[in-house]
C-alpha positions as CSV (number, residue, x, y, z in Angstrom):
1,M,0.0,0.0,0.0
2,N,1.3,3.4,-1.0
3,S,1.8,6.1,1.6
4,F,-0.2,9.3,1.3
5,F,2.8,11.4,0.2
6,A,3.8,8.8,-2.4
7,V,0.3,9.1,-3.9
8,I,0.5,12.9,-3.9
9,A,3.9,12.7,-5.7
10,Q,2.4,10.3,-8.2
11,G,-0.5,12.6,-8.7
12,D,1.9,15.5,-9.4
13,K,3.7,13.4,-11.9
14,Y,0.4,12.4,-13.6
15,L,-0.7,16.1,-13.5
16,Q,2.5,17.1,-15.3
17,S,2.2,14.3,-17.9
18,W,-1.5,14.6,-18.8
19,P,-1.9,16.6,-22.0
20,K,-3.7,19.9,-22.0
21,Q,-5.9,19.2,-25.0
22,N,-9.5,20.3,-25.3
23,V,-10.5,17.2,-27.3
24,L,-9.8,15.1,-24.2
25,N,-12.2,17.0,-22.0
26,C,-15.2,15.1,-23.2
27,L,-13.4,11.7,-23.2
28,F,-11.8,11.7,-19.7
29,A,-12.6,13.1,-16.3
30,D,-8.9,13.3,-15.8
31,S,-8.7,16.4,-18.0
32,K,-11.2,18.3,-15.9
33,V,-9.6,17.2,-12.6
34,A,-6.2,18.2,-13.9
35,F,-7.4,21.6,-15.1
36,Y,-9.1,22.4,-11.8
37,T,-6.1,21.1,-9.8
38,R,-3.8,23.3,-11.8
39,L,-6.2,26.2,-11.2
40,S,-6.4,25.6,-7.5
41,I,-2.6,25.3,-7.2
42,K,-2.3,28.7,-8.9
43,T,-5.1,30.6,-7.1
44,T,-4.8,29.1,-3.5
45,P,-2.0,31.4,-2.4
46,A,-3.9,34.5,-3.4
47,F,-7.0,33.4,-1.5
48,I,-4.9,32.6,1.6
49,M,-3.4,36.0,1.5
50,L,-6.9,37.5,1.1
51,I,-8.1,35.6,4.2
52,I,-5.1,36.7,6.2
53,A,-5.7,40.3,5.1
54,L,-9.3,40.0,6.2
55,N,-8.2,38.6,9.5
56,I,-5.9,41.7,10.1
57,A,-8.5,44.2,8.8
58,L,-11.6,42.8,10.4
59,P,-10.5,40.8,13.5
60,A,-14.0,40.8,14.9
61,L,-15.4,38.8,11.9
62,F,-12.3,36.8,11.0
63,N,-10.7,35.6,14.2
64,W,-7.8,33.1,14.1
65,P,-9.8,29.9,14.4
66,V,-12.0,31.0,11.5
67,T,-8.9,32.0,9.5
68,A,-7.1,28.8,10.2
69,T,-10.2,26.8,9.1
70,F,-10.4,28.7,5.8
71,I,-6.7,28.2,5.2
72,L,-6.8,24.5,5.9
73,F,-9.8,24.1,3.6
74,L,-8.1,26.0,0.8
75,L,-4.9,23.9,1.2
76,G,-7.0,20.8,1.0
77,L,-8.4,21.6,-2.4
78,P,-5.2,21.0,-4.5
79,V,-4.2,18.2,-2.2
80,Q,-7.5,16.4,-2.9
81,G,-7.0,16.9,-6.7
82,L,-3.4,15.6,-6.5
83,Y,-4.5,12.6,-4.4
84,W,-7.3,11.7,-6.9
85,L,-4.9,12.0,-9.8
86,G,-2.4,9.9,-8.0
87,K,-4.9,7.1,-7.3
88,R,-6.2,7.4,-10.9
89,S,-2.7,7.1,-12.4
90,Q,-2.1,3.8,-10.7
91,K,-5.4,2.2,-12.0
92,L,-5.2,-0.1,-15.0
93,L,-7.0,0.9,-18.1
94,P,-10.4,-0.7,-18.5
95,N,-11.0,-3.2,-21.3
96,Q,-12.9,-0.6,-23.3
97,L,-9.8,1.6,-23.6
98,L,-7.3,-1.1,-24.5
99,P,-8.1,-1.2,-28.2
100,W,-7.9,2.6,-28.3
101,Y,-4.6,2.6,-26.5
102,T,-3.3,-0.1,-28.9
103,A,-4.4,1.8,-32.0
104,I,-2.7,5.0,-30.8
105,H,0.5,3.0,-30.0
106,K,0.5,1.3,-33.4
107,K,0.0,4.7,-35.2
108,L,3.0,6.1,-33.2
109,S,5.2,3.1,-33.7
110,G,4.3,3.1,-37.5
111,N,5.5,6.7,-37.7
112,N,8.8,5.9,-36.0
113,G,9.5,2.8,-38.1
114,K,10.2,0.7,-35.0
115,Q,7.8,-1.6,-33.1
116,A,7.9,-1.1,-29.4
117,V,6.6,-3.6,-26.9
118,I,3.1,-2.8,-25.6
119,L,2.5,-3.3,-21.9
120,Q,0.2,-6.1,-21.0
121,R,-2.1,-3.9,-18.9
122,P,-1.2,-0.3,-19.2
123,S,-2.2,2.2,-16.5
124,Y,-3.7,5.6,-16.9
125,L,-0.2,7.1,-16.4
126,D,1.0,5.0,-19.4
127,L,-2.0,6.4,-21.4
128,A,-1.1,10.0,-20.4
129,L,2.5,9.5,-21.5
130,L,1.3,8.0,-24.8
131,L,-1.1,10.8,-25.4
132,T,1.5,13.5,-24.6
133,H,3.9,11.8,-27.0
134,A,1.1,11.5,-29.7
135,F,0.2,15.2,-29.4
136,K,3.8,16.2,-29.5
137,L,4.4,14.3,-32.7
138,G,1.1,14.8,-34.4
139,G,0.0,18.2,-33.3
140,D,-3.2,19.3,-31.7
141,Q,-5.4,17.4,-34.1
142,F,-3.6,14.0,-33.8
143,L,-6.7,12.0,-32.7
144,Q,-8.9,13.6,-35.3
145,Q,-6.4,13.3,-38.2
146,H,-6.0,9.6,-37.6
147,E,-9.7,9.1,-36.9
148,L,-9.1,7.6,-33.4
149,I,-12.0,9.4,-31.9
């Protein structure tokens, strides 16, 4: 069993490797979770500073227990997204996605002229790395050009 911090680190790796393509938004929940996790990582410090400023400006309304509760809540949002992504990255692809993964892998290996070994049961992290590589080689319209969606 993985520790909490190992899952968070795996989620960060998955977040960095998941492609930022709009065409994937309707296909995978991972795209939306990755987008909102990136957004929360960027905006959380600003909201924490705002809450601290409100604590200083209005100490009667925002005392320290309320401020600490808000800060802990805000810190939990990106952590929750990273944890979900970490757990998702370790899951094996369902049987419905295996032919799609194989088709993309064959298109990419056909372009390179070499046949790489496909994993028996790839995980979502393997899919993210494959899609990132596919969009890097084939451009933004890779899936549509090769009629894979």
